[in-house]
C-alpha positions, 0 to 999 in steps of 0.5 A: 548328333548322338549327344542325347544317347551319350549324355543319358548313358553317363552316371550323374557327376561323371567328369565326361558328362560334366564336360559334355554338358559344358561343351553343349552349353557353350556351343548353343544359345539355348538357355536350357539346352540340358533341360531339353535333353533330360526334361524335354517339354511335352511336345518333345517327350516322345520325339526322336533325338534328332528332333531334340537336337534340332530344337538347340539351334532353333532357339533365338534370344529376344533382341532388346 
């Protein structure tokens, strides 16, 4: 999955970027999916894109 590379290469406000982010947000349950790509937490800063993408489906919402 090459999402990070594709989105990082797009200019901010580009319609394609907005579309890709919209698809990403609706495809995964992670509440901050875009943040993982553009502003990853400390343990993922130097991680390869594959590791960051693996975090997206690993998120599990808390069942109340």
